[in-house]
N, C-alpha and C positions, 0 to 999 in steps of 0.2 A: 220336663223342660229340657231345650236344647243344649248340650255340652257347648263349651266355648270355641269348639272345634268349627262352628258355623261362620264366625267372624271372617276370616279369610277369604275362604270360597264365596260366600254370599257376597261381600264387596267386591270381587275382583270383576263382576259383571260391570262395575261402575269405572273400570278402566277403559273398557270398549267405548262408553259415553265420554270420557274424557277425551279419547283419541279422536274420537267424531266430532267434538267441538273445535279441533284444531283446523284454523284455516289453510295452512300451509304444511306440505310435507316435512320439512326439517323440523317443525314444530310438533308434528305426529311421531316422527322418530325420538324426539327428545322425550315425549311423555311416555313411549313404549320403554325406551332405554331406561329411563328413571325406574319404571316399575319392575323390569326384569333384574336390573342391576341391585337394586333395594331387598328384592326378594332372595336373591342367590349370593349376597355378599359373604356368606358362611363358607363358601366354597374356598376363599383364600386361606383361612384357618384350617379348612377339613383336609384340604389337599396337602398341607404341610405336615399334619398328623398322620395322614393314611401313608403317605410316602417316606415318612421320618424326618426328623428334624434337619437333615442333609439336603432336603430338597430347596430349590432355591424358591425365593418369594415370589418370583416373576411366574413360575409354573402355575400356581393357583390364581395368581392375578390375571393371566392370559386367559386361563379356562374360564374364569368370571366375566370377564370383559367381552371375551371372543363369543361366548353362548349369547349373553344379553344383547350384544349387538347384533348378531346372526338373526335372533328373534325379534328384534325391533324393526329391521329393515322391512319387512313384509307389511308393516303398519304404514309406512309412508304413502302408499296407495290407498288406504282405507279411508277415502273422502266421502263415501256413501254407505249407509247400512249394509247394502247386500254385499260389498266388499269387504266390510269388516267380518261378515259371517265367512265369507270364502278364506279370509287370512286364517280364521280361527280352524277352519276344517284342512287347510292346507298344512299348518304348523302340526296339525295333531296326525295326520295320517301320510303326508309325504316326506321320505328320508331325502336330506339328512335331517331337517327340522324337527322331524318326529322323534328323533332319538336323544333330545334334550329341550322337549316342549314342556317343562315343569312350569308351574304356576298358570296354567291355561285357565282362562275363564269359563271353557266348557264344563269344569269341575262344579260351577254354580248351578247347573242343572240339578244337581244332587239337594240342594238346598231349595230351590224353588218348585221341583216337581218329583219329590220323593216317591220312590216306588215305581216310576213309570218307564224305567229302563230305556231302551235305545229310544222310545218316543219322546223321552224328555229332553233329548239331545236337539230333536226335530224342533219341539216347543220352544226351547231357549233360543235357537236361531230365527224360529218365526217372531219372537218377542223382539230381538234386535232389529230385525229387519222392519217389522210392522210399526214399532214405536220411533225408529228412526233416531233423529234429533230432537223429538218434541216429548219432553217429560213433562206433559201438560197434566191437569188434574185428573183425566181418566186413567193416565198410565200410572200416576201415584196409587189411585184407587185399586186399581189391579194388582200392583205389587202390595199394597197392604193387604188385600184379601189372600195372595199366596202365603204371605207371612201368617196371618191367621189360620190357614189351612195347616201350615206346619206345626205351628204351636198347640193347636186344638184337637187336630185329627189323625195326623199320621204318628204311627206307633213303628219304630223299627222291629225287626224280626227277633226272635230270642234264639240263642245259640242251643245246638242239640245238648239235651240233658247228658252230663258226664264229659262233656268236652270242654278241654282248660288249654290255656295258654300259659307257658312257663318263662319268665323272664330270670335271665341270668345276669351276673356280674363278674364274668371271668375273662373278659377282654380277649385280645387275639391270641393265636398260637404262637409262640417264639422260638428261634433257633437254640433251644436247650433241651435235650431229651428229657434230663429230669424235671424241669420245670412242666413240660408238655404233659409228662406222665400224671403229675401231682394235680394239673388243670384237668386232665381226663377224669381222674377220680373225683374231683370234685364236682364236675357235670353230672356224672351218674349219681352221687350223694345227694345233691340238691334237687334233682328231677325226681328221685325216689321220694324225698321228704316232701316236696311241695304238690306231687301227682298222685298222693295216698287218696285211693276211694275214686279215682277218675277212670273213664273207660278209654278216652283218646286224648293223648297229651301233644301239643306243639311246641316244638323246640326251635330255638332262633337259627339264625341264617349262618352256614360255613362254620360250625363249631370245630369241627375236624375234618381231615382227608377220609375218605372211604377206602382206608386200606384194609386188608383181610384181618388184620389184629384188631383194629379198631372197632370194626363191624361184628366180630366175633365177641368182643367185650361187651358191646351195647346191647348185642341179642340176648346175652345171658343175664343182663342186669334188668331186661324188661320183666315185670311180674306177669304171671299168667292173667291173661283176661284183658291186659292193655295193650293198646296201640301207642308206639312212640312214633312222631312224625320229626324226624330230626333232619336240620340242615347241614347239609355236608357238601365238601367240594369233591366231585367224583371224576376220577382220571378217566379219560376218554381215549386218548393218545397221546404220544410222547409230546409235552408243550402244552396239552389242552385239558381243561376240565370243565365241568359244568357245576353251575352253583344250584344245587338239587335241595329237594325234600325227599328223604328216604324213609320208608315206612317199615318199622320193625316190631314184630310179633312173635310171642314164645311159640316155637315149633313149625314157623315159616321161614322161608328163606326172604331176605331183605328184599325189598321192590322200591325203584325210583319212581315216584310217582309224578314228580313236578320238577321242570328245569326252568331257570330263568328264562323269561322271554327275550330279555335284553339287559345283561349286567352292566354295570357301571363302565361307560366308554373310557379308554385311555388306560385305567389303571386295572381293569379286567377285561374288557372286550378290545382286543387290538389285534385284529387279523392280518394286518399290516407287518406284523412283527412277531413271528412265530418263535416260542420258547423252545429249550432245549431239555427241559425236565419238567419236574412237578413241584418247584416251590419258587419263591418270589426272586431268589437269587439266579434263577435259571429262566427268567423272563417267562413264566408261565402265565397263560392267558386263558380266558373263559369262552366257551361257544354259546352264542346266541340261538336259544330255541326257536323264537319268533313267534310261536305259537303256543298258548297255554290251555290244553285241555281240560274239562271237568272230569274228576275222577271221583268213582263211588267209593267211599270210606265207611264202613260199618252200617252200610245201607243209606248213608247220606251222600248227595251230590255236592263235591266239594271243588272248590276252585282257589288257586293261590296265587298271591303276588308276593313276589320275593324281592324286597329290598327297593333297589332303584325303580323298578317296574311300576311301584305304587305312584311314581310321579308322572306317567306316561300317559296320556290319553288313549293313544294307540292299542296298549296292552288292555286297558280297562274296556274298551270297546269288544275285545275279545270275550270278557265275562258276560257283557251286556247281551251280546249275541247267544251265549250259552245258558243264562239264567241259573246259576249255581243255587243251591239253599243255604251254603255258607262259605263265607270267604276267609282263608286262612294268610295272615300277613307275617312275614318273619323280616327280622331286620339286625343290623349291627349298628351300635350308636356309640361305641367306644373312639371311633375316629372322628365323629362329628360333635362330641360333647363341648358345650361353650359356644355353639353357632346356632342358628336358626334352623338348620337343615331339618333336624328332627321334627320340628313344629310343623313346618310345611309339608313334610312328607306326611305326617300324622293327619292334617287338616285335609290333605288332597285324599288320602285312602278313606277318611270318614264319609266326605262329600261323595264319591263314587259309590261306596258302599250303600249309602243312604239313596242314591238313584237305583240302585239295583234293588233295593228293599230287602238285602241279605243280611244277616247278623255277621259280624266280624271277630275273629278270634286272634289274638295278636300274640307274638314272642319276641322279645328283645334281649340282646346280649349289650350290656355296657362296659 
């Protein structure tokens, strides 16, 4: 049976027809604004937690309404099915819209055409253009057949034997040396306890900064025969880090395997404002890698989607092109608890992974 993750992505295609049924531009804008605003309302609370309680409410509200409004604007011209398809492609691939195109109906291709890869996107767009505004009996019969195909035939891939995601509840690092040292020890202890017997362990995003002391301690903790894929903030130059996944293995030098294609805008990615050091109080920023390549880990072709990347169609397109054998998902959820953001992110990642036909391994920090 399908997990409940199917609900959001599969129903999002209905948003396209809802817009197409509107006769006037302002009505199409209103329908689109309601869709995007309802799905991203968690930003108001999430921004306050991420930046601290000193952050004014208007910052989260501005990001929420601003992004929803920008995404809704394009749908004012979607009075024909082919125009709706163009809006979907434009929002997914063209900056700046591509930088915050969360809740894209393109993700529904993973529900209707699982395992079809990039061809599934083409099929979905073809269905939108072909059916247009006419949801007649033939259209409903086609959708019913696709649903039956999903339930009865398709089976997702199985994760490689010995690969495991480790969930932690250590929260963020804090400006307190003793507290961070205790947190560091807890990360190592919990990983050793939960990962006993595994071959490859995936740990959550940005657990620590990749300083020499941290890297040495992690390297010493890794049991012989294991590979730890740990989410770290890697210093690149003064004021600039990358949101990365670093591989640790006993007897081998640590290797940075993956960098986030596009870290969270404003809070992490802010090239217009360069920091002066390596901590938040010095306005440190994160560099976008833009392209996320497949890496071979223990003989398996793996691809990673780090936190915010999981919401963006253009990043998932990179995976569709490369066809990995397994997808690695790393997240921080401590800042978004009590909001709908983790659910939207998880559902979106599920849908795109299903389109790939590749198993997903996830590691979260709450």
